[in-house]
Short mmCIF file of the C-alpha atoms (twelve columns), coordinates in Angstrom:
data_MODEL
# 
_entry.id   MODEL 
# 
loop_
_atom_site.group_PDB 
_atom_site.id 
_atom_site.type_symbol 
_atom_site.label_atom_id 
_atom_site.label_alt_id 
_atom_site.label_comp_id 
_atom_site.label_asym_id 
_atom_site.label_seq_id 
_atom_site.Cartn_x 
_atom_site.Cartn_y 
_atom_site.Cartn_z 
_atom_site.pdbx_PDB_model_num 
ATOM 1   C CA . MET A 1   9.160   -180.399 -170.994 1 
ATOM 2   C CA . ASP A 2   6.518   -182.760 -172.346 1 
ATOM 3   C CA . SER A 3   7.039   -186.531 -172.182 1 
ATOM 4   C CA . LEU A 4   7.679   -186.964 -175.919 1 
ATOM 5   C CA . THR A 5   10.475  -184.395 -175.875 1 
ATOM 6   C CA . GLN A 6   12.084  -185.994 -172.828 1 
ATOM 7   C CA . ILE A 7   11.903  -189.417 -174.492 1 
ATOM 8   C CA . ILE A 8   13.611  -188.012 -177.600 1 
ATOM 9   C CA . LEU A 9   16.319  -186.321 -175.527 1 
ATOM 10  C CA . GLY A 10  16.919  -189.466 -173.489 1 
ATOM 11  C CA . ALA A 11  17.125  -191.630 -176.620 1 
ATOM 12  C CA . ALA A 12  19.573  -189.233 -178.312 1 
ATOM 13  C CA . VAL A 13  21.790  -189.028 -175.223 1 
ATOM 14  C CA . GLY A 14  21.696  -192.825 -174.831 1 
ATOM 15  C CA . GLU A 15  22.766  -193.183 -178.455 1 
ATOM 16  C CA . ALA A 16  25.596  -190.685 -177.981 1 
ATOM 17  C CA . VAL A 17  26.910  -192.556 -174.929 1 
ATOM 18  C CA . LEU A 18  26.562  -196.195 -175.968 1 
ATOM 19  C CA . GLY A 19  25.051  -196.421 -179.462 1 
ATOM 20  C CA . ARG A 20  28.187  -197.721 -181.160 1 
ATOM 21  C CA . LYS A 21  28.410  -200.647 -178.745 1 
ATOM 22  C CA . ILE A 22  24.795  -201.771 -178.343 1 
ATOM 23  C CA . GLY A 23  22.895  -200.125 -181.224 1 
ATOM 24  C CA . ASN A 24  19.206  -199.368 -180.828 1 
ATOM 25  C CA . LYS A 25  19.150  -200.612 -177.242 1 
ATOM 26  C CA . ALA A 26  21.014  -197.448 -176.289 1 
ATOM 27  C CA . MET A 27  18.113  -195.394 -177.611 1 
ATOM 28  C CA . LEU A 28  15.596  -197.656 -175.899 1 
ATOM 29  C CA . TYR A 29  17.203  -197.470 -172.480 1 
ATOM 30  C CA . GLY A 30  17.878  -193.774 -172.949 1 
ATOM 31  C CA . ALA A 31  14.231  -193.139 -173.734 1 
ATOM 32  C CA . ILE A 32  13.164  -195.073 -170.623 1 
ATOM 33  C CA . ALA A 33  15.648  -193.206 -168.425 1 
ATOM 34  C CA . GLY A 34  14.435  -189.922 -169.891 1 
ATOM 35  C CA . THR A 35  10.979  -190.506 -168.402 1 
ATOM 36  C CA . ILE A 36  12.037  -191.706 -164.927 1 
ATOM 37  C CA . PRO A 37  12.332  -188.265 -163.237 1 
ATOM 38  C CA . ASP A 38  8.686   -187.511 -164.048 1 
ATOM 39  C CA . LEU A 39  7.553   -190.450 -161.931 1 
ATOM 40  C CA . ASP A 40  7.300   -187.909 -159.131 1 
ATOM 41  C CA . ILE A 41  3.751   -187.225 -160.368 1 
ATOM 42  C CA . ILE A 42  2.798   -190.381 -158.459 1 
ATOM 43  C CA . SER A 43  2.936   -188.219 -155.335 1 
ATOM 44  C CA . SER A 44  -0.360  -186.620 -156.372 1 
ATOM 45  C CA . TYR A 45  -2.099  -189.908 -155.484 1 
ATOM 46  C CA . PHE A 46  -0.715  -189.968 -151.948 1 
ATOM 47  C CA . THR A 47  -0.756  -186.371 -150.779 1 
ATOM 48  C CA . ASP A 48  -2.687  -183.132 -151.111 1 
ATOM 49  C CA . THR A 49  -2.577  -180.818 -154.118 1 
ATOM 50  C CA . VAL A 50  -0.211  -178.253 -152.628 1 
ATOM 51  C CA . SER A 51  2.313   -180.811 -151.354 1 
ATOM 52  C CA . ALA A 52  2.260   -182.592 -154.717 1 
ATOM 53  C CA . LEU A 53  3.028   -179.296 -156.462 1 
ATOM 54  C CA . GLU A 54  5.938   -178.697 -154.112 1 
ATOM 55  C CA . ILE A 55  7.303   -182.214 -154.681 1 
ATOM 56  C CA . HIS A 56  7.013   -181.996 -158.474 1 
ATOM 57  C CA . ARG A 57  10.385  -181.506 -160.135 1 
ATOM 58  C CA . GLY A 58  12.101  -181.789 -156.787 1 
ATOM 59  C CA . PHE A 59  14.218  -184.741 -155.630 1 
ATOM 60  C CA . THR A 60  13.818  -186.804 -158.822 1 
ATOM 61  C CA . HIS A 61  14.950  -183.818 -160.888 1 
ATOM 62  C CA . SER A 62  18.208  -183.293 -159.011 1 
ATOM 63  C CA . ILE A 63  21.836  -184.091 -159.739 1 
ATOM 64  C CA . PHE A 64  21.816  -186.036 -156.475 1 
ATOM 65  C CA . PHE A 65  19.048  -188.335 -157.745 1 
ATOM 66  C CA . SER A 66  20.900  -188.953 -161.025 1 
ATOM 67  C CA . ALA A 67  24.170  -189.730 -159.249 1 
ATOM 68  C CA . LEU A 68  22.446  -192.014 -156.744 1 
ATOM 69  C CA . PHE A 69  20.260  -194.066 -159.075 1 
ATOM 70  C CA . ALA A 70  22.407  -194.242 -162.226 1 
ATOM 71  C CA . PRO A 71  24.790  -196.871 -160.755 1 
ATOM 72  C CA . ILE A 72  21.880  -198.816 -159.245 1 
ATOM 73  C CA . ILE A 73  19.989  -199.028 -162.545 1 
ATOM 74  C CA . GLY A 74  23.250  -199.557 -164.424 1 
ATOM 75  C CA . TRP A 75  24.136  -202.512 -162.191 1 
ATOM 76  C CA . LEU A 76  20.687  -204.090 -162.614 1 
ATOM 77  C CA . VAL A 77  20.759  -203.767 -166.412 1 
ATOM 78  C CA . SER A 78  24.341  -205.082 -166.652 1 
ATOM 79  C CA . LYS A 79  23.207  -208.262 -164.877 1 
ATOM 80  C CA . TYR A 80  20.720  -209.356 -167.535 1 
ATOM 81  C CA . GLU A 81  21.959  -207.680 -170.728 1 
ATOM 82  C CA . LYS A 82  24.634  -209.301 -172.884 1 
ATOM 83  C CA . TYR A 83  26.683  -206.133 -172.725 1 
ATOM 84  C CA . LYS A 84  28.112  -206.327 -169.200 1 
ATOM 85  C CA . SER A 85  29.993  -203.059 -168.684 1 
ATOM 86  C CA . PHE A 86  28.654  -201.677 -165.405 1 
ATOM 87  C CA . LYS A 87  30.642  -198.458 -165.912 1 
ATOM 88  C CA . ASN A 88  29.204  -197.728 -169.354 1 
ATOM 89  C CA . TRP A 89  25.640  -198.555 -168.335 1 
ATOM 90  C CA . THR A 90  26.037  -196.228 -165.361 1 
ATOM 91  C CA . TRP A 91  27.248  -193.423 -167.607 1 
ATOM 92  C CA . LEU A 92  24.302  -193.933 -169.957 1 
ATOM 93  C CA . PHE A 93  21.745  -193.718 -167.155 1 
ATOM 94  C CA . PHE A 94  23.463  -190.810 -165.430 1 
ATOM 95  C CA . TRP A 95  23.504  -188.614 -168.536 1 
ATOM 96  C CA . CYS A 96  19.978  -189.591 -169.557 1 
ATOM 97  C CA . LEU A 97  18.652  -188.887 -166.058 1 
ATOM 98  C CA . VAL A 98  20.476  -185.602 -165.511 1 
ATOM 99  C CA . THR A 99  19.743  -184.055 -168.915 1 
ATOM 100 C CA . HIS A 100 16.020  -184.366 -168.168 1 
ATOM 101 C CA . PRO A 101 16.020  -181.786 -165.329 1 
ATOM 102 C CA . ILE A 102 18.580  -179.625 -167.127 1 
ATOM 103 C CA . LEU A 103 16.096  -179.277 -169.992 1 
ATOM 104 C CA . ASP A 104 13.209  -178.710 -167.570 1 
ATOM 105 C CA . ALA A 105 15.192  -175.895 -165.951 1 
ATOM 106 C CA . HIS A 106 14.551  -173.836 -169.082 1 
ATOM 107 C CA . THR A 107 10.783  -173.857 -168.474 1 
ATOM 108 C CA . THR A 108 8.662   -171.647 -166.234 1 
ATOM 109 C CA . TRP A 109 8.189   -174.306 -163.547 1 
ATOM 110 C CA . GLY A 110 11.901  -175.034 -163.348 1 
ATOM 111 C CA . THR A 111 13.601  -177.770 -161.313 1 
ATOM 112 C CA . GLN A 112 15.317  -178.264 -157.986 1 
ATOM 113 C CA . LEU A 113 18.472  -179.324 -159.778 1 
ATOM 114 C CA . PHE A 114 20.570  -178.729 -156.659 1 
ATOM 115 C CA . TRP A 115 18.256  -180.512 -154.208 1 
ATOM 116 C CA . PRO A 116 18.364  -180.701 -151.174 1 
ATOM 117 C CA . LEU A 117 19.017  -176.956 -151.458 1 
ATOM 118 C CA . ASP A 118 15.662  -175.172 -151.469 1 
ATOM 119 C CA . TYR A 119 16.240  -173.438 -154.783 1 
ATOM 120 C CA . ARG A 120 14.280  -173.931 -157.995 1 
ATOM 121 C CA . LEU A 121 16.239  -173.171 -161.167 1 
ATOM 122 C CA . ALA A 122 13.902  -171.696 -163.792 1 
ATOM 123 C CA . PHE A 123 15.256  -169.825 -166.823 1 
ATOM 124 C CA . ARG A 124 11.765  -169.360 -168.370 1 
ATOM 125 C CA . THR A 125 13.122  -169.412 -171.908 1 
ATOM 126 C CA . ILE A 126 10.974  -172.152 -173.465 1 
ATOM 127 C CA . PHE A 127 7.403   -173.413 -173.149 1 
ATOM 128 C CA . VAL A 128 6.864   -177.005 -171.995 1 
ATOM 129 C CA . ILE A 129 5.832   -177.929 -175.554 1 
ATOM 130 C CA . ASP A 130 7.795   -176.299 -178.357 1 
ATOM 131 C CA . PRO A 131 7.669   -177.850 -181.846 1 
ATOM 132 C CA . LEU A 132 10.721  -175.850 -182.955 1 
ATOM 133 C CA . TYR A 133 12.751  -177.740 -180.373 1 
ATOM 134 C CA . THR A 134 11.129  -181.161 -180.637 1 
ATOM 135 C CA . VAL A 135 10.397  -181.720 -184.344 1 
ATOM 136 C CA . PRO A 136 13.942  -181.229 -185.749 1 
ATOM 137 C CA . PHE A 137 15.313  -183.270 -182.844 1 
ATOM 138 C CA . LEU A 138 12.893  -186.132 -183.577 1 
ATOM 139 C CA . THR A 139 13.619  -185.996 -187.313 1 
ATOM 140 C CA . PHE A 140 17.367  -186.525 -186.922 1 
ATOM 141 C CA . LEU A 141 16.854  -189.169 -184.227 1 
ATOM 142 C CA . LEU A 142 14.676  -191.186 -186.629 1 
ATOM 143 C CA . LEU A 143 17.282  -190.804 -189.372 1 
ATOM 144 C CA . ALA A 144 19.894  -192.186 -186.975 1 
ATOM 145 C CA . LEU A 145 17.622  -195.014 -185.855 1 
ATOM 146 C CA . PHE A 146 17.474  -196.541 -189.354 1 
ATOM 147 C CA . GLN A 147 21.238  -196.564 -189.846 1 
ATOM 148 C CA . LYS A 148 23.463  -199.497 -188.972 1 
ATOM 149 C CA . ARG A 149 25.044  -199.435 -185.529 1 
ATOM 150 C CA . THR A 150 28.556  -198.695 -186.800 1 
ATOM 151 C CA . ALA A 151 27.553  -196.468 -189.743 1 
ATOM 152 C CA . PRO A 152 29.158  -192.991 -189.617 1 
ATOM 153 C CA . LYS A 153 25.836  -191.465 -190.691 1 
ATOM 154 C CA . ARG A 154 24.161  -192.814 -187.561 1 
ATOM 155 C CA . ARG A 155 26.424  -190.837 -185.262 1 
ATOM 156 C CA . PHE A 156 26.300  -187.845 -187.605 1 
ATOM 157 C CA . TYR A 157 22.505  -187.638 -187.626 1 
ATOM 158 C CA . ASN A 158 22.295  -188.056 -183.854 1 
ATOM 159 C CA . ASN A 159 24.918  -185.384 -183.262 1 
ATOM 160 C CA . VAL A 160 23.178  -182.979 -185.630 1 
ATOM 161 C CA . GLY A 161 19.934  -183.436 -183.701 1 
ATOM 162 C CA . LEU A 162 21.685  -182.754 -180.394 1 
ATOM 163 C CA . ILE A 163 23.503  -179.721 -181.797 1 
ATOM 164 C CA . ILE A 164 20.396  -178.164 -183.382 1 
ATOM 165 C CA . SER A 165 18.254  -178.655 -180.279 1 
ATOM 166 C CA . SER A 166 20.973  -177.341 -177.953 1 
ATOM 167 C CA . SER A 167 21.604  -174.363 -180.235 1 
ATOM 168 C CA . TYR A 168 17.909  -173.528 -180.183 1 
ATOM 169 C CA . LEU A 169 17.960  -173.593 -176.367 1 
ATOM 170 C CA . LEU A 170 20.864  -171.143 -176.401 1 
ATOM 171 C CA . LEU A 171 19.005  -168.951 -178.902 1 
ATOM 172 C CA . THR A 172 16.016  -168.709 -176.562 1 
ATOM 173 C CA . PHE A 173 18.175  -166.877 -174.019 1 
ATOM 174 C CA . GLY A 174 18.890  -164.197 -176.606 1 
ATOM 175 C CA . LEU A 175 15.219  -163.990 -177.593 1 
ATOM 176 C CA . LYS A 176 14.233  -163.660 -173.939 1 
ATOM 177 C CA . ALA A 177 16.741  -160.844 -173.429 1 
ATOM 178 C CA . MET A 178 15.373  -158.983 -176.453 1 
ATOM 179 C CA . ALA A 179 11.775  -159.360 -175.255 1 
ATOM 180 C CA . TYR A 180 12.712  -158.361 -171.706 1 
ATOM 181 C CA . ASN A 181 14.313  -155.193 -173.035 1 
ATOM 182 C CA . GLN A 182 11.132  -154.310 -174.949 1 
ATOM 183 C CA . PHE A 183 8.986   -154.743 -171.844 1 
ATOM 184 C CA . GLU A 184 11.390  -152.645 -169.777 1 
ATOM 185 C CA . MET A 185 11.290  -149.817 -172.318 1 
ATOM 186 C CA . ALA A 186 7.486   -149.971 -172.541 1 
ATOM 187 C CA . LEU A 187 7.145   -149.702 -168.751 1 
ATOM 188 C CA . LYS A 188 9.540   -146.760 -168.707 1 
ATOM 189 C CA . LYS A 189 7.727   -144.941 -171.531 1 
ATOM 190 C CA . GLN A 190 4.379   -145.479 -169.825 1 
ATOM 191 C CA . GLN A 191 5.892   -144.290 -166.518 1 
ATOM 192 C CA . ILE A 192 4.813   -147.411 -164.677 1 
ATOM 193 C CA . ASP A 193 6.527   -147.965 -161.332 1 
ATOM 194 C CA . TYR A 194 6.968   -151.652 -160.693 1 
ATOM 195 C CA . VAL A 195 8.521   -153.955 -158.124 1 
ATOM 196 C CA . GLU A 196 9.342   -156.986 -160.253 1 
ATOM 197 C CA . LEU A 197 9.267   -158.050 -163.900 1 
ATOM 198 C CA . GLU A 198 9.281   -161.604 -165.236 1 
ATOM 199 C CA . THR A 199 9.075   -162.728 -168.863 1 
ATOM 200 C CA . LYS A 200 8.314   -166.071 -170.467 1 
ATOM 201 C CA . PRO A 201 7.443   -167.410 -173.937 1 
ATOM 202 C CA . SER A 202 3.807   -167.953 -174.798 1 
ATOM 203 C CA . PRO A 203 2.634   -171.518 -175.554 1 
ATOM 204 C CA . PHE A 204 4.295   -173.472 -178.385 1 
ATOM 205 C CA . ASN A 205 6.652   -170.739 -179.622 1 
ATOM 206 C CA . THR A 206 9.404   -168.254 -178.778 1 
ATOM 207 C CA . VAL A 207 8.159   -165.425 -181.021 1 
ATOM 208 C CA . LEU A 208 5.400   -164.159 -178.722 1 
ATOM 209 C CA . TRP A 209 6.464   -163.372 -175.151 1 
ATOM 210 C CA . SER A 210 4.441   -162.415 -172.110 1 
ATOM 211 C CA . ALA A 211 5.389   -160.366 -169.075 1 
ATOM 212 C CA . ASN A 212 4.155   -160.454 -165.498 1 
ATOM 213 C CA . VAL A 213 4.704   -157.113 -163.803 1 
ATOM 214 C CA . SER A 214 4.249   -156.707 -160.069 1 
ATOM 215 C CA . THR A 215 3.286   -153.256 -158.718 1 
ATOM 216 C CA . LYS A 216 2.251   -152.355 -155.176 1 
ATOM 217 C CA . GLU A 217 -1.472  -152.966 -155.647 1 
ATOM 218 C CA . GLN A 218 -1.831  -155.011 -158.816 1 
ATOM 219 C CA . TYR A 219 -0.244  -157.171 -161.463 1 
ATOM 220 C CA . LEU A 220 0.131   -156.150 -165.075 1 
ATOM 221 C CA . ILE A 221 0.219   -158.682 -167.911 1 
ATOM 222 C CA . GLY A 222 1.458   -157.751 -171.356 1 
ATOM 223 C CA . TYR A 223 2.443   -159.437 -174.622 1 
ATOM 224 C CA . TYR A 224 5.157   -158.710 -177.152 1 
ATOM 225 C CA . SER A 225 5.721   -160.338 -180.537 1 
ATOM 226 C CA . PHE A 226 8.852   -159.764 -182.577 1 
ATOM 227 C CA . PHE A 227 6.466   -158.789 -185.387 1 
ATOM 228 C CA . ASP A 228 4.745   -156.064 -183.335 1 
ATOM 229 C CA . GLU A 229 4.438   -152.569 -184.775 1 
ATOM 230 C CA . ASN A 230 2.381   -150.910 -182.031 1 
ATOM 231 C CA . PRO A 231 3.307   -150.218 -178.380 1 
ATOM 232 C CA . ILE A 232 2.910   -152.922 -175.755 1 
ATOM 233 C CA . GLN A 233 -0.370  -152.775 -173.849 1 
ATOM 234 C CA . PHE A 234 -0.669  -153.979 -170.245 1 
ATOM 235 C CA . GLU A 235 -3.811  -155.342 -168.611 1 
ATOM 236 C CA . ALA A 236 -4.208  -154.808 -164.854 1 
ATOM 237 C CA . TYR A 237 -5.233  -157.552 -162.418 1 
ATOM 238 C CA . PRO A 238 -5.783  -156.616 -158.749 1 
ATOM 239 C CA . LYS A 239 -3.770  -158.683 -156.290 1 
ATOM 240 C CA . ASN A 240 -6.678  -158.840 -153.820 1 
ATOM 241 C CA . HIS A 241 -4.444  -160.515 -151.234 1 
ATOM 242 C CA . GLU A 242 -6.583  -158.965 -148.496 1 
ATOM 243 C CA . LEU A 243 -9.466  -161.274 -149.506 1 
ATOM 244 C CA . LEU A 244 -7.618  -164.108 -147.797 1 
ATOM 245 C CA . GLY A 245 -8.207  -162.482 -144.411 1 
ATOM 246 C CA . ASP A 246 -7.026  -164.741 -141.597 1 
ATOM 247 C CA . LEU A 247 -6.477  -167.568 -144.076 1 
ATOM 248 C CA . ILE A 248 -3.140  -165.930 -144.929 1 
ATOM 249 C CA . HIS A 249 -1.749  -167.451 -141.711 1 
ATOM 250 C CA . LYS A 250 -2.800  -171.006 -142.563 1 
ATOM 251 C CA . GLU A 251 0.066   -173.422 -143.256 1 
ATOM 252 C CA . LYS A 252 -1.328  -174.628 -146.603 1 
ATOM 253 C CA . VAL A 253 -1.857  -171.080 -147.828 1 
ATOM 254 C CA . GLN A 254 1.717   -170.169 -146.949 1 
ATOM 255 C CA . GLN A 255 2.905   -173.347 -148.646 1 
ATOM 256 C CA . MET A 256 1.003   -172.442 -151.827 1 
ATOM 257 C CA . ILE A 257 2.448   -168.934 -151.778 1 
ATOM 258 C CA . ARG A 258 5.938   -170.463 -151.609 1 
ATOM 259 C CA . VAL A 259 5.127   -172.779 -154.515 1 
ATOM 260 C CA . SER A 260 3.986   -169.863 -156.692 1 
ATOM 261 C CA . LYS A 261 6.962   -167.707 -155.602 1 
ATOM 262 C CA . GLY A 262 4.573   -164.993 -154.446 1 
ATOM 263 C CA . TRP A 263 3.041   -164.519 -157.917 1 
ATOM 264 C CA . TYR A 264 -0.634  -164.947 -157.095 1 
ATOM 265 C CA . SER A 265 -3.923  -163.115 -157.055 1 
ATOM 266 C CA . ILE A 266 -7.156  -163.876 -155.250 1 
ATOM 267 C CA . THR A 267 -10.559 -163.663 -156.930 1 
ATOM 268 C CA . GLU A 268 -14.020 -164.084 -155.452 1 
ATOM 269 C CA . GLU A 269 -16.816 -165.656 -157.467 1 
ATOM 270 C CA . LYS A 270 -20.222 -166.529 -156.019 1 
ATOM 271 C CA . ASP A 271 -18.885 -166.359 -152.435 1 
ATOM 272 C CA . ARG A 272 -16.008 -168.673 -153.321 1 
ATOM 273 C CA . LEU A 273 -12.350 -167.743 -153.128 1 
ATOM 274 C CA . TYR A 274 -9.939  -168.715 -155.879 1 
ATOM 275 C CA . TYR A 275 -6.151  -168.715 -155.851 1 
ATOM 276 C CA . ASN A 276 -4.575  -167.862 -159.219 1 
ATOM 277 C CA . ASP A 277 -0.954  -168.766 -159.929 1 
ATOM 278 C CA . LEU A 278 0.160   -165.990 -162.278 1 
ATOM 279 C CA . ARG A 279 3.428   -167.601 -163.375 1 
ATOM 280 C CA . PHE A 280 1.738   -169.637 -166.096 1 
ATOM 281 C CA . GLY A 281 -0.515  -166.945 -167.456 1 
ATOM 282 C CA . LEU A 282 -4.039  -167.136 -168.805 1 
ATOM 283 C CA . LEU A 283 -6.007  -169.460 -171.035 1 
ATOM 284 C CA . SER A 284 -7.057  -166.420 -173.024 1 
ATOM 285 C CA . LEU A 285 -5.470  -163.404 -174.699 1 
ATOM 286 C CA . GLN A 286 -8.699  -161.445 -174.422 1 
ATOM 287 C CA . PRO A 287 -8.623  -158.257 -172.266 1 
ATOM 288 C CA . LYS A 288 -9.673  -158.680 -168.628 1 
ATOM 289 C CA . ALA A 289 -9.784  -162.477 -168.902 1 
ATOM 290 C CA . GLN A 290 -9.766  -164.239 -165.518 1 
ATOM 291 C CA . ASN A 291 -9.320  -167.864 -166.592 1 
ATOM 292 C CA . PHE A 292 -5.796  -168.494 -165.363 1 
ATOM 293 C CA . VAL A 293 -4.045  -171.694 -166.396 1 
ATOM 294 C CA . PHE A 294 -3.586  -172.711 -162.760 1 
ATOM 295 C CA . LYS A 295 -6.613  -171.680 -160.739 1 
ATOM 296 C CA . TYR A 296 -7.552  -173.295 -157.433 1 
ATOM 297 C CA . GLU A 297 -10.653 -173.019 -155.293 1 
ATOM 298 C CA . ILE A 298 -9.758  -172.447 -151.646 1 
ATOM 299 C CA . LYS A 299 -11.891 -174.657 -149.429 1 
ATOM 300 C CA . VAL A 300 -12.113 -174.565 -145.642 1 
ATOM 301 C CA . ASP A 301 -13.693 -177.445 -143.703 1 
ATOM 302 C CA . ASP A 302 -15.500 -177.296 -140.352 1 
ATOM 303 C CA . LEU A 303 -12.213 -177.734 -138.516 1 
ATOM 304 C CA . GLY A 304 -10.626 -174.811 -140.294 1 
ATOM 305 C CA . GLN A 305 -8.375  -176.962 -142.468 1 
ATOM 306 C CA . VAL A 306 -7.575  -175.451 -145.866 1 
ATOM 307 C CA . THR A 307 -7.426  -177.396 -149.120 1 
ATOM 308 C CA . PHE A 308 -6.844  -176.289 -152.699 1 
ATOM 309 C CA . VAL A 309 -8.847  -177.835 -155.535 1 
ATOM 310 C CA . GLU A 310 -7.756  -177.138 -159.106 1 
ATOM 311 C CA . THR A 311 -10.591 -175.919 -161.308 1 
ATOM 312 C CA . VAL A 312 -11.513 -177.901 -164.404 1 
ATOM 313 C CA . LYS A 313 -10.205 -176.375 -167.610 1 
ATOM 314 C CA . ASN A 314 -12.563 -175.739 -170.497 1 
ATOM 315 C CA . ARG A 315 -11.470 -177.315 -173.799 1 
ATOM 316 C CA . GLU A 316 -13.144 -174.524 -175.710 1 
ATOM 317 C CA . ASP A 317 -10.885 -172.025 -173.948 1 
ATOM 318 C CA . ALA A 318 -7.841  -173.999 -175.081 1 
ATOM 319 C CA . LYS A 319 -9.072  -174.039 -178.687 1 
ATOM 320 C CA . GLN A 320 -9.730  -170.326 -178.613 1 
ATOM 321 C CA . LEU A 321 -6.302  -169.694 -177.117 1 
ATOM 322 C CA . LEU A 322 -4.628  -171.465 -180.038 1 
ATOM 323 C CA . LYS A 323 -6.529  -169.268 -182.501 1 
ATOM 324 C CA . ASP A 324 -5.696  -166.128 -180.551 1 
ATOM 325 C CA . LEU A 325 -2.033  -167.100 -180.276 1 
ATOM 326 C CA . TRP A 326 -1.727  -167.558 -184.021 1 
ATOM 327 C CA . MET A 327 -3.195  -164.128 -184.648 1 
ATOM 328 C CA . ARG A 328 -1.179  -162.416 -181.925 1 
ATOM 329 C CA . ILE A 329 2.147   -163.982 -182.991 1 
ATOM 330 C CA . LYS A 330 1.791   -162.178 -186.321 1 
ATOM 331 C CA . GLY A 331 1.907   -158.820 -184.556 1 
ATOM 332 C CA . ASN A 332 -0.415  -156.254 -183.002 1 
# 
């Protein structure tokens, strides 16, 4: 999830664990702990694009990391804070660290919660930014913040925020199941043979859902809103995996394929090859659009070494996407 949401979650969890004893400092330390797992983005400054993608939401987003570093941070904080309980500080940091990847597991990218096992948990039930999750959560956290440390209302407001946000997360599983069922029925009615079907919410909401459908020769992308009245339409995108040629055997190409879980297409533009990660969809709802959210130019140097360079996103595309989303959410 986005940094603001993780800060809010960390602050609320910190308050739930230690708010009665140390007041607003519980929220402060919780908010700090809620951002620590995302420090793995530093890896992008020390390694190549593909390796950085593979590292992201790996070790620092695992239960192992939380269990290892919670007592270390807890011990350090207990040494200089007036409140000296090493045990309670450790519990605060453990829960604030571990709830971060648990929340991230609901997104499309997912997390390696069980690192070092090579398994990325991704429920794909919520977009990385979802106001319906974040805004109510923030509202009740602020209400709690301005109450006295021992006031019953403080704990009440914080608990309400945690309950509402958690309930919304649970609701998204039901919404995903309903959308998945609609896509399945549409594929059956249209007599489309497919190998795999994945669904995810579109940006900023859980009303409009998108589907990636893998067939033998191409991918299909479709959208479904709970307000739709007309049948689901699918747009076809050729896989074009053959365009890679001998590059398919290169280590970095294989690594990128693992990162994208095999959901990728290759496009050729002006004698340049581009790798499109289909898991995160397009920056446009227009038919036949090719501007994927994660699109990388494949470059090969004189020594045959392969690198991936992410293409620059156009702000105008993002603005247009927001307009299109608003219209499409209301139904087809």
